[in-house]
C-alpha positions, -999 to +999 in steps of 0.1 A: +240-050-081+256-033-051+239-042-018+233-005-008+220+003-043+196-026-041+181-013-009+179+023-021+161+011-052+135-004-030+132+029-010+150+015+021+178+031+041+210+009+039+220+023+074+192+002+089+207-031+078+238-052+081+259-051+049+258-089+044+248-095+007+232-129+001+219-147-030+181-144-036+160-175-030+141-186-061+105-196-056+077-206-080+064-171-080+096-150-079+125-143-055+129-138-018+157-114-007+169-119+028+183-089+048+191-084+085+184-054+107+214-039+125+219-047+162+239-017+173+210+008+176+205+004+213+188+034+229+154+027+245+128+050+228+107+049+261+132+060+287+162+068+265+185+044+285+213+026+267+212-005+290+193-028+266+198-063+254+186-084+225+154-101+236+146-121+204+143-119+167+114-120+143+111-124+106+087-103+085+081-104+048+075-073+028+063-073-008+085-055-034+069-067-067+068-042-095+046-062-119+020-090-119+044-115-135+069-119-106+061-119-069+092-107-051+095-105-013+120-090+012+125-112+043+137-090+071+153-104+103+142-078+128+157-075+162+137-069+194+154-053+224+144-052+261+154-023+283+170-032+317+158+002+331+121+003+322+117-034+312+099-025+280+106-041+246+111-023+213+122-027+177+141+001+160+123+018+132+131+008+096+131+038+073+111+032+041+086+007+058+058+020+079+047-002+109+023-030+099+028-022+061+033-052+038+049-032+011+078-008+009+073+029+006+088+027-030+060+003-040+034+026-026+048+055-047+045+032-078+009+025-068+002+062-065+015+067-100-008+040-113-038+059-100-033+084-128-033+056-155-062+039-171-062+011-146-090-002-123-084-008-086-085-045-094-058-041-121-035-024-097-042-050-070-033-078-093-001-060-104+012-056-069-003-088-054-025-068-030-062-070-021-086-047-039-096-032-005-060-023+003-057-004-030-089+015-023-075+024+011-043+037-004-063+058-029-084+073+000-052+081+019-035+097-011-065+116-028-076+138+000-094+164-021-123+140-031-151+151-007-172+127+013-207+137+004-239+131+024-263+104+012-290+121-010-327+114-005-330+100-040-299+082-054-297+071-090-273+042-100-260+034-135-231+019-153-213+035-183-185+023-205-153+039-193-131+033-223-129+009-252-091+009-248-091-012-216-112-042-223-145-023-223-145-017-185-176-002-170-178+022-141-206+029-117-222+063-117-241+076-086-262+107-091-283+129-068-316+129-087-330+160-070-299+182-075-299+172-111-262+165-118-235+140-110-205+159-098-179+134-111-192+129-146-213+161-150-243+142-163-280+151-159-302+122-148-321+125-181-288+120-200-288+082-195-311+054-186-305+045-150-306+009-139-319+017-105-333+044-082-329+042-044-353+062-022-339+070+012-363+082+040 
C-alpha cells in the first residue's frame, strides 16, 4: 500500500510525516507501524519566531486496531523544538490525533459508529483494546443530547433482558418512582418487579 494512502486510511495527514516507508514490525498481538514526524515545521507557536532548534525526540504509540483479533499500533517519532527567542519548547501538531489521545481520529469515528450497533460498552472496549471507562467517556462526548437528570427522592433499580440476539445481555433500568415513568424505556414502576428501591433524603 502507498505510504500516503496508508496514513490517510488511518485518518492522518501525510504532510505531517516524512515519506520514509518501512516494513511493519510483527508482534504476538499484531503489527507496529513506525513513522517519523517532519522536522521542517519550525515556527514557534508562542512568539512566532523561526529561530528554533531540535531539542530532543520522543516516541509515542497510538492504537489503530479495527477489530479485537489484531492489536495494531502506530509508533510515532515526534520532534520537540526549543525556541531561541522565548526559550519555550513545543511539538508541532499532528492532524488526526488529539493531544494525549491513544487512538487516531479514524478509530474514534469507528467507535462512534459502533454506538449505533447492538454492542455493549465492554464489547466495544474489547474490540479496540481500550478500557470500558474510556468508551463511556467517548459516548458522553459524542451523545450530547442525553440530559443529566437530578437524583430523584425515590430511585428504583432493575435489570431487564436487552436482546436475545446478543448472548442474553441485561441492562440496568433506573426509574423515578414518584414521577411514575422511566424516560429511557417508558416503563411504569408497576410494569416490572424491581430488585431494589433506594430512598434518598
